[in-house]
N, C-alpha and C positions, 0 to 999 in steps of 0.2 A: 149300559157299559157292558162290555162281554168281560167274565170272569179270568181271562187271560190280561185284559187289560185292568180292570181293578185290584189285582195281589201285585201286577209292576205301578201300579200307585203305592199300592199299602209297602212295597216293598225301596220301593224309591223316598216317600216320608222314612220307614224305621232309621235310616241309614243314617239319619237327621237325629234319631229320638234319646233318651236316654236307656238306660240299660232298663228291656220291663221286669226280666228276674223270672218268669211265669212264659208257662206255653200255653198258646188259645186260640178255638180254631172259629173260622168265621163260618155256622152249616148256612148256604144258597134255600134260599129254598125252590127257585129255578131249575136247583144241582149243581152237585159242586161245592165244592169249601176249599178254602185260605188257612192256611196254620201258618201262626205267626211264633217261631221261637225264639223268646227270646228272653233262655236262660244263656247262650252263645255271644259274642262277641265280632265281628257286626251279627244281627238277628239272620235266624234263616227264613224265608217266608216260601211257599210251595205249596199245591196241589193235593197234601198228601192227606190222608185220612188218620191223621196218627191221633197215641193219646195227650188232652191235652188237662193242661188245670180249667180252664173258663175255656165254655162253648156260646158262643151269641150264635141266637139262629135272629136272621134278616132275610127280606130279599135281596138284591140288586139292585134294585130302583133307591134301596133307602138303605142300602151302607154304603151310596154313591152321593148320596145328599147329605148321610151324614158325615164326610171326607171334605165335602162343600159349604160344608154350613147351612146348607136348608133345608134343618133337621138336626131341632137340640134331642145331645142325647140322653137327656131325662126322659125331656116330653115324650123320644121313640118307645121307653122305657114304660115311661107309664100308662100311655097310647096301647100296650104290644107292639108297635111296629117291631119292636125288639125285645130277644125270649134273651134271658142268662139261668142256663146252669153252670154251676159251681161259683168262682166269687163275684160279686156286685161289683166288690170294689175293686176290682182286675180289671175286669170288663170297663168300667168307666174313664182310669185313669187311660188304656189303649184308643180309648172312642175321644179322649180330648186330644192327645198327642195325636191322632191322625187332625185333628178336623182345622181348617185354618186356621 
């Protein structure tokens, strides 16, 4: 799945989610970022590389699996498939909001 497709999928799911209240950035191993500004209503989702309260480092494939239920967020973190810089609680809250 491309970064553009992932960004659009996150954008569509973000509209149905409650306010996050934080800025979170996905840094993709293949290159590129997805920034979720959850301080706005509706949230702003784009591919800028701005400041974030929490950063999640993940591959494109594993982010897609997290969003489709093919990868458990806790297992991904424990096995190093998902790395978190900043608040782990915010990261897990967001990943659970994105899951099916």
